[in-house]
DOMISE-279246 format. One line per 5 residues: number of its first residue (from 0); for each residue x, y, z of C-alpha. Coordinates in nm, 3 decimals, always signed. Layout:
N
NUM> X,Y,Z ~ ...
% end
This chain:
467
0> -0.924,+1.611,-1.260 ~ -0.553,+1.611,-1.179 ~ -0.419,+1.408,-0.890 ~ -0.212,+1.697,-0.754 ~ -0.504,+1.751,-0.518
5> -0.264,+1.960,-0.307 ~ -0.540,+2.212,-0.254 ~ -0.766,+1.958,-0.076 ~ -0.825,+2.083,+0.276 ~ -0.785,+1.739,+0.441
10> -0.815,+1.883,+0.792 ~ -1.161,+2.018,+0.711 ~ -1.264,+1.699,+0.525 ~ -1.161,+1.486,+0.825 ~ -1.336,+1.717,+1.074
15> -1.674,+1.711,+0.899 ~ -1.644,+1.337,+0.828 ~ -1.583,+1.272,+1.199 ~ -1.896,+1.471,+1.289 ~ -2.098,+1.262,+1.040
20> -1.959,+0.940,+1.190 ~ -2.103,+1.027,+1.534 ~ -2.425,+0.919,+1.361 ~ -2.259,+0.581,+1.300 ~ -2.148,+0.564,+1.663
25> -2.508,+0.622,+1.779 ~ -2.633,+0.365,+1.525 ~ -2.398,+0.108,+1.686 ~ -2.468,+0.210,+2.045 ~ -2.843,+0.208,+1.996
30> -2.830,-0.137,+1.830 ~ -2.599,-0.283,+2.094 ~ -2.753,-0.139,+2.412 ~ -3.058,-0.368,+2.385 ~ -2.827,-0.671,+2.421
35> -2.769,-0.616,+2.794 ~ -3.120,-0.496,+2.878 ~ -3.309,-0.808,+2.767 ~ -3.335,-0.956,+3.120 ~ -3.430,-0.616,+3.265
40> -3.709,-0.568,+3.012 ~ -3.839,-0.921,+3.059 ~ -3.862,-0.869,+3.437 ~ -3.981,-0.506,+3.441 ~ -4.264,-0.555,+3.191
45> -4.329,-0.927,+3.258 ~ -4.284,-1.020,+2.891 ~ -4.345,-1.347,+2.706 ~ -4.080,-1.464,+2.456 ~ -4.286,-1.330,+2.164
50> -4.333,-0.987,+2.329 ~ -3.961,-0.973,+2.404 ~ -3.877,-1.055,+2.041 ~ -4.105,-0.781,+1.910 ~ -3.960,-0.532,+2.162
55> -3.606,-0.610,+2.041 ~ -3.714,-0.600,+1.676 ~ -3.941,-0.293,+1.707 ~ -3.647,-0.062,+1.652 ~ -3.562,-0.236,+1.323
60> -3.896,-0.149,+1.163 ~ -3.829,+0.212,+1.262 ~ -3.486,+0.176,+1.097 ~ -3.637,+0.053,+0.769 ~ -3.882,+0.344,+0.758
65> -3.612,+0.590,+0.870 ~ -3.366,+0.476,+0.601 ~ -3.628,+0.501,+0.327 ~ -3.761,+0.845,+0.417 ~ -3.418,+0.984,+0.505
70> -3.295,+0.893,+0.157 ~ -3.590,+1.059,-0.018 ~ -3.617,+1.360,+0.219 ~ -3.240,+1.420,+0.196 ~ -3.293,+1.504,-0.173
75> -3.556,+1.764,-0.077 ~ -3.424,+1.912,+0.250 ~ -3.054,+1.824,+0.253 ~ -2.827,+1.562,+0.408 ~ -2.729,+1.774,+0.709
80> -3.087,+1.883,+0.786 ~ -3.210,+1.522,+0.810 ~ -2.908,+1.425,+1.026 ~ -3.003,+1.708,+1.268 ~ -3.358,+1.567,+1.290
85> -3.205,+1.222,+1.354 ~ -2.995,+1.364,+1.641 ~ -3.314,+1.495,+1.809 ~ -3.480,+1.153,+1.769 ~ -3.174,+0.977,+1.917
90> -3.192,+1.199,+2.226 ~ -3.568,+1.156,+2.279 ~ -3.540,+0.777,+2.230 ~ -3.250,+0.738,+2.477 ~ -3.434,+0.933,+2.745
95> -3.774,+0.772,+2.678 ~ -3.655,+0.408,+2.662 ~ -3.516,+0.452,+3.013 ~ -3.827,+0.613,+3.167 ~ -4.080,+0.381,+2.999
100> -4.326,+0.221,+3.242 ~ -4.489,-0.023,+3.003 ~ -4.396,-0.229,+2.700 ~ -4.599,-0.023,+2.449 ~ -4.447,+0.305,+2.568
105> -4.102,+0.144,+2.545 ~ -4.169,+0.024,+2.188 ~ -4.273,+0.377,+2.079 ~ -3.944,+0.523,+2.207 ~ -3.743,+0.241,+2.047
110> -3.915,+0.301,+1.710 ~ -3.819,+0.671,+1.736 ~ -3.461,+0.558,+1.794 ~ -3.499,+0.326,+1.496 ~ -3.603,+0.613,+1.267
115> -3.283,+0.793,+1.375 ~ -3.061,+0.487,+1.327 ~ -3.208,+0.423,+0.981 ~ -3.149,+0.785,+0.877 ~ -2.792,+0.789,+1.013
120> -2.710,+0.452,+0.852 ~ -2.773,+0.576,+0.496 ~ -2.695,+0.948,+0.524 ~ -2.365,+0.944,+0.715 ~ -2.187,+0.736,+0.443
125> -2.358,+0.936,+0.165 ~ -2.255,+1.267,+0.320 ~ -1.896,+1.150,+0.375 ~ -1.867,+1.022,+0.017 ~ -2.003,+1.357,-0.110
130> -1.742,+1.570,+0.072 ~ -1.433,+1.344,+0.030 ~ -1.187,+1.319,-0.265 ~ -1.221,+0.988,-0.457 ~ -0.881,+0.852,-0.353
135> -0.961,+0.874,+0.022 ~ -1.332,+0.802,-0.004 ~ -1.321,+0.431,+0.085 ~ -1.106,+0.491,+0.393 ~ -1.316,+0.784,+0.518
140> -1.644,+0.595,+0.470 ~ -1.499,+0.285,+0.641 ~ -1.438,+0.503,+0.948 ~ -1.819,+0.513,+0.967 ~ -1.816,+0.134,+1.026
145> -1.544,+0.172,+1.291 ~ -1.774,+0.424,+1.459 ~ -2.066,+0.176,+1.440 ~ -1.857,-0.103,+1.594 ~ -1.712,+0.134,+1.855
150> -2.068,+0.231,+1.946 ~ -2.160,-0.138,+1.979 ~ -1.843,-0.206,+2.177 ~ -1.901,+0.083,+2.420 ~ -2.267,-0.016,+2.461
155> -2.153,-0.370,+2.556 ~ -1.885,-0.228,+2.785 ~ -2.114,+0.019,+2.961 ~ -2.384,-0.252,+2.997 ~ -2.121,-0.486,+3.146
160> -1.995,-0.221,+3.391 ~ -2.339,-0.092,+3.496 ~ -2.475,-0.446,+3.547 ~ -2.156,-0.537,+3.736 ~ -2.182,-0.240,+3.971
165> -2.555,-0.296,+4.033 ~ -2.514,-0.674,+4.069 ~ -2.743,-0.746,+3.772 ~ -2.938,-0.558,+3.504 ~ -3.264,-0.575,+3.703
170> -3.120,-0.431,+4.028 ~ -3.095,-0.064,+4.132 ~ -2.789,+0.119,+3.992 ~ -2.837,+0.482,+4.109 ~ -3.102,+0.732,+4.225
175> -3.359,+0.454,+4.272 ~ -3.355,+0.340,+3.907 ~ -3.265,-0.008,+3.781 ~ -2.941,-0.069,+3.589 ~ -3.115,-0.142,+3.256
180> -3.271,+0.208,+3.253 ~ -2.927,+0.368,+3.298 ~ -2.796,+0.158,+3.009 ~ -3.028,+0.360,+2.781 ~ -2.964,+0.698,+2.948
185> -2.587,+0.675,+2.888 ~ -2.667,+0.733,+2.520 ~ -2.788,+1.088,+2.587 ~ -2.430,+1.220,+2.603 ~ -2.326,+1.126,+2.244
190> -2.676,+1.206,+2.107 ~ -2.672,+1.565,+2.237 ~ -2.307,+1.605,+2.121 ~ -2.409,+1.492,+1.771 ~ -2.687,+1.753,+1.757
195> -2.460,+2.047,+1.843 ~ -2.168,+1.926,+1.626 ~ -2.397,+1.908,+1.318 ~ -2.475,+2.279,+1.351 ~ -2.111,+2.355,+1.262
200> -2.068,+2.149,+0.942 ~ -2.175,+2.255,+0.589 ~ -2.443,+2.100,+0.371 ~ -2.326,+1.850,+0.103 ~ -2.211,+2.041,-0.209
205> -2.368,+1.775,-0.436 ~ -2.706,+1.837,-0.271 ~ -2.665,+2.215,-0.305 ~ -2.592,+2.186,-0.680 ~ -2.893,+1.953,-0.729
210> -3.111,+2.210,-0.546 ~ -2.991,+2.491,-0.772 ~ -2.790,+2.662,-0.493 ~ -2.467,+2.685,-0.692 ~ -2.322,+2.986,-0.506
215> -2.352,+2.807,-0.172 ~ -2.210,+2.490,-0.329 ~ -1.910,+2.683,-0.462 ~ -1.842,+2.826,-0.114 ~ -1.843,+2.476,+0.040
220> -1.633,+2.328,-0.244 ~ -1.377,+2.610,-0.209 ~ -1.345,+2.527,+0.162 ~ -1.302,+2.158,+0.073 ~ -1.076,+2.171,-0.233
225> -0.942,+2.525,-0.282 ~ -0.875,+2.635,-0.641 ~ -1.024,+2.320,-0.797 ~ -1.370,+2.411,-0.668 ~ -1.503,+2.575,-0.985
230> -1.401,+2.281,-1.206 ~ -1.565,+2.040,-0.962 ~ -1.886,+2.247,-0.957 ~ -1.908,+2.227,-1.337 ~ -1.846,+1.849,-1.322
235> -2.118,+1.791,-1.059 ~ -2.363,+2.004,-1.257 ~ -2.294,+1.810,-1.577 ~ -2.351,+1.477,-1.397 ~ -2.712,+1.565,-1.307
240> -3.005,+1.504,-1.543 ~ -3.003,+1.703,-1.866 ~ -3.330,+1.884,-1.787 ~ -3.202,+1.973,-1.436 ~ -3.512,+1.846,-1.257
245> -3.465,+1.787,-0.885 ~ -3.369,+1.427,-0.793 ~ -3.675,+1.214,-0.713 ~ -3.776,+0.850,-0.663 ~ -3.903,+0.840,-1.025
250> -3.540,+0.862,-1.141 ~ -3.473,+0.499,-1.044 ~ -3.770,+0.353,-1.237 ~ -3.675,+0.129,-1.531 ~ -3.923,-0.002,-1.790
255> -3.754,-0.339,-1.835 ~ -3.646,-0.426,-1.477 ~ -3.892,-0.221,-1.269 ~ -3.605,-0.030,-1.115 ~ -3.260,+0.034,-1.260
260> -3.027,-0.270,-1.257 ~ -2.772,-0.073,-1.051 ~ -3.032,-0.021,-0.777 ~ -3.105,-0.396,-0.779 ~ -2.732,-0.454,-0.718
265> -2.751,-0.207,-0.426 ~ -3.049,-0.398,-0.286 ~ -2.857,-0.727,-0.327 ~ -2.557,-0.588,-0.135 ~ -2.786,-0.455,+0.140
270> -2.980,-0.781,+0.181 ~ -2.684,-1.022,+0.167 ~ -2.510,-0.817,+0.440 ~ -2.796,-0.925,+0.669 ~ -2.870,-1.278,+0.542
275> -2.526,-1.398,+0.660 ~ -2.671,-1.365,+1.013 ~ -2.431,-1.111,+1.169 ~ -2.694,-0.945,+1.384 ~ -2.785,-1.271,+1.553
280> -2.437,-1.251,+1.709 ~ -2.493,-0.884,+1.800 ~ -2.853,-0.880,+1.926 ~ -2.862,-1.223,+2.085 ~ -2.492,-1.253,+2.173
285> -2.540,-1.270,+2.549 ~ -2.829,-1.517,+2.516 ~ -2.630,-1.726,+2.268 ~ -2.328,-1.776,+2.496 ~ -2.550,-1.842,+2.799
290> -2.720,-2.119,+2.598 ~ -2.386,-2.299,+2.562 ~ -2.306,-2.282,+2.931 ~ -2.148,-1.941,+3.004 ~ -2.303,-1.735,+3.286
295> -2.448,-1.381,+3.232 ~ -2.129,-1.197,+3.334 ~ -1.908,-1.420,+3.111 ~ -2.153,-1.383,+2.821 ~ -2.145,-1.001,+2.851
300> -1.764,-1.013,+2.863 ~ -1.750,-1.228,+2.545 ~ -1.960,-0.956,+2.376 ~ -1.700,-0.698,+2.480 ~ -1.419,-0.914,+2.334
305> -1.613,-0.962,+2.006 ~ -1.659,-0.584,+1.988 ~ -1.286,-0.524,+2.037 ~ -1.195,-0.781,+1.771 ~ -1.440,-0.613,+1.529
310> -1.277,-0.272,+1.569 ~ -0.937,-0.425,+1.483 ~ -1.083,-0.586,+1.169 ~ -1.237,-0.255,+1.053 ~ -0.908,-0.070,+1.102
315> -0.747,-0.325,+0.866 ~ -1.018,-0.243,+0.609 ~ -0.945,+0.132,+0.631 ~ -0.586,+0.054,+0.528 ~ -0.689,-0.182,+0.245
320> -1.012,-0.052,+0.088 ~ -0.855,+0.221,-0.129 ~ -0.553,+0.003,-0.217 ~ -0.697,-0.334,-0.317 ~ -1.054,-0.216,-0.383
325> -1.405,-0.301,-0.270 ~ -1.477,-0.614,-0.476 ~ -1.184,-0.835,-0.356 ~ -1.268,-0.753,+0.007 ~ -1.634,-0.851,-0.048
330> -1.575,-1.188,-0.213 ~ -1.287,-1.274,+0.025 ~ -1.514,-1.197,+0.321 ~ -1.793,-1.410,+0.173 ~ -1.560,-1.712,+0.144
335> -1.432,-1.664,+0.503 ~ -1.787,-1.637,+0.639 ~ -1.902,-1.945,+0.445 ~ -1.624,-2.153,+0.605 ~ -1.662,-2.022,+0.963
340> -2.042,-2.047,+0.958 ~ -2.006,-2.402,+0.826 ~ -1.780,-2.490,+1.121 ~ -2.023,-2.335,+1.372 ~ -2.319,-2.515,+1.211
345> -2.132,-2.848,+1.233 ~ -2.035,-2.796,+1.600 ~ -2.388,-2.701,+1.705 ~ -2.551,-2.978,+1.501 ~ -2.333,-3.236,+1.679
350> -2.372,-3.087,+2.029 ~ -2.557,-3.289,+2.291 ~ -2.859,-3.153,+2.477 ~ -2.815,-3.117,+2.855 ~ -3.073,-3.203,+3.125
355> -3.187,-2.837,+3.127 ~ -3.275,-2.859,+2.757 ~ -2.984,-2.633,+2.656 ~ -2.705,-2.731,+2.415 ~ -2.396,-2.867,+2.587
360> -2.066,-2.818,+2.407 ~ -1.827,-3.076,+2.549 ~ -1.452,-3.117,+2.501 ~ -1.301,-2.907,+2.223 ~ -1.643,-2.810,+2.080
365> -1.686,-2.499,+2.304 ~ -1.349,-2.339,+2.219 ~ -1.390,-2.430,+1.847 ~ -1.732,-2.258,+1.839 ~ -1.592,-1.951,+2.018
370> -1.292,-1.921,+1.782 ~ -1.509,-1.978,+1.471 ~ -1.759,-1.716,+1.590 ~ -1.485,-1.458,+1.643 ~ -1.321,-1.540,+1.306
375> -1.662,-1.502,+1.143 ~ -1.698,-1.158,+1.305 ~ -1.347,-1.065,+1.177 ~ -1.431,-1.174,+0.819 ~ -1.758,-0.979,+0.830
380> -1.596,-0.663,+0.965 ~ -1.314,-0.675,+0.710 ~ -1.561,-0.704,+0.423 ~ -1.939,-0.678,+0.417 ~ -1.970,-0.476,+0.737
385> -1.794,-0.161,+0.617 ~ -1.768,-0.220,+0.241 ~ -2.144,-0.255,+0.183 ~ -2.196,+0.096,+0.329 ~ -1.896,+0.234,+0.135
390> -2.047,+0.096,-0.188 ~ -2.400,+0.225,-0.119 ~ -2.263,+0.571,-0.036 ~ -2.072,+0.598,-0.364 ~ -2.200,+0.357,-0.633
395> -2.506,+0.556,-0.745 ~ -2.478,+0.850,-0.988 ~ -2.548,+1.192,-0.829 ~ -2.900,+1.215,-0.972 ~ -3.018,+0.894,-0.805
400> -2.799,+0.873,-0.493 ~ -3.074,+0.971,-0.247 ~ -3.335,+0.745,-0.408 ~ -3.095,+0.452,-0.451 ~ -2.996,+0.479,-0.085
405> -3.360,+0.504,+0.023 ~ -3.455,+0.179,-0.150 ~ -3.136,-0.011,-0.057 ~ -3.157,+0.116,+0.303 ~ -3.519,+0.000,+0.329
410> -3.414,-0.344,+0.198 ~ -3.117,-0.359,+0.439 ~ -3.323,-0.288,+0.751 ~ -3.613,-0.502,+0.627 ~ -3.373,-0.797,+0.593
415> -3.222,-0.715,+0.934 ~ -3.572,-0.724,+1.088 ~ -3.651,-1.052,+0.911 ~ -3.332,-1.222,+1.036 ~ -3.383,-1.093,+1.392
420> -3.749,-1.193,+1.415 ~ -3.698,-1.539,+1.256 ~ -3.393,-1.639,+1.462 ~ -3.593,-1.748,+1.774 ~ -3.831,-1.939,+1.541
425> -3.537,-2.110,+1.364 ~ -3.386,-2.189,+1.703 ~ -3.702,-2.372,+1.807 ~ -3.739,-2.541,+1.467 ~ -3.403,-2.640,+1.316
430> -3.184,-2.544,+1.614 ~ -2.871,-2.333,+1.635 ~ -2.680,-2.562,+1.395 ~ -2.953,-2.540,+1.131 ~ -2.975,-2.160,+1.165
435> -2.599,-2.119,+1.115 ~ -2.613,-2.361,+0.821 ~ -2.877,-2.139,+0.657 ~ -2.668,-1.821,+0.710 ~ -2.364,-2.010,+0.570
440> -2.566,-2.100,+0.259 ~ -2.643,-1.728,+0.199 ~ -2.273,-1.643,+0.252 ~ -2.189,-1.895,-0.022 ~ -2.442,-1.743,-0.266
445> -2.300,-1.395,-0.192 ~ -1.960,-1.506,-0.335 ~ -2.119,-1.557,-0.678 ~ -2.334,-1.243,-0.648 ~ -2.023,-1.027,-0.598
450> -1.826,-1.192,-0.880 ~ -2.109,-1.153,-1.133 ~ -2.290,-0.826,-1.048 ~ -2.071,-0.593,-0.840 ~ -1.851,-0.339,-1.022
455> -1.539,-0.188,-0.864 ~ -1.578,+0.178,-0.755 ~ -1.226,+0.234,-0.613 ~ -1.086,+0.571,-0.720 ~ -1.384,+0.657,-0.947
460> -1.513,+1.015,-0.907 ~ -1.881,+1.033,-0.799 ~ -1.952,+1.229,-1.119 ~ -1.828,+0.933,-1.328 ~ -2.047,+0.665,-1.166
465> -2.255,+0.490,-1.435 ~ -2.599,+0.341,-1.391
% end
């Protein structure tokens, strides 16, 4: 296809991509909101450490299931349809988590939210990559990560402000309800907005072609790319399986490797993104900084700063991802994370233990840990954070995109759950220094994984993806 691309309706492409990224915003908000409610939950439901851990992690199991079924159902019912279902789940979860009167009821609502987050995490990037021209695709899909981080950032900020106004997360904020309940209810506004906005965007043209709805697909493609629509339709059609069966999970099966090697690479990308330990900083951020001597208000403020720094790093990626490509960003990020995690591991391994049993960072150790942690967050958000989702949204051929995303998404959230649930255990066993050392080791392995197995997808049309 020629690069004149003058007929691309960029206004329309940007509009529908922005709607899809509200899913990313909710994914971030829903993941981050739990961070400030931990004390509230512990007090309200009188939880042990183990119960608290499973309450925080309950959402992640929902995410794994949501990502898997969203990927497979999106091939049957459509990308947009499943995103609409996710928007309903987001709304019910936000309302329910705040009204819950017991831990089991709370976990049910959080799992519902998890199903929505899992669905949004895989389908928003897939949908964006399926409606965007190849030369802008990396930048548009990276905006999804900015939305995720913005959601996290605003969750931290609203938690900080609500707790500040109430005098603590366990105290009354308004109308007789505690602050932590309001932290969840704030999410209703973007969740309901997402639902109504989705009603106004079209279904993915690649899905429509795969479902045999070529007339509808042509209408959408004409809106997106003007006179080049017919040529694109023919290209998409030719990229699907020769017998034109509907995409299904069977398409990714491989006799020699169990599943196609390309899908294994997708799983590797998804799992390494979690094994470098990023979510420990996100989910346990407030707890982490309190353990090295900051009070609750300071710890919540450090979260806000980390969130702001992350957004800046993602904006840099938007500018770079379609220029220098996906692969250099990934291996560069891996090297940066290996170094910063190594520094944090060293600082925490050498820290003394105070009378209260907590780590005490004396002298320069505290500032060094804080700077290293923020640099680590920058390296992650300039590389694996956004680029892993960009790659998963675009690296699979049309026939297997839904199935490839389903399996990789399941692996991503499974690894996320594993890291989250094992962190308190690691903390008790090998300590904070040991835990960071382990995540640093995985960051080091990821350098070699990228160099050997990951292929560049910059500027390649979705119809030309091999695998």
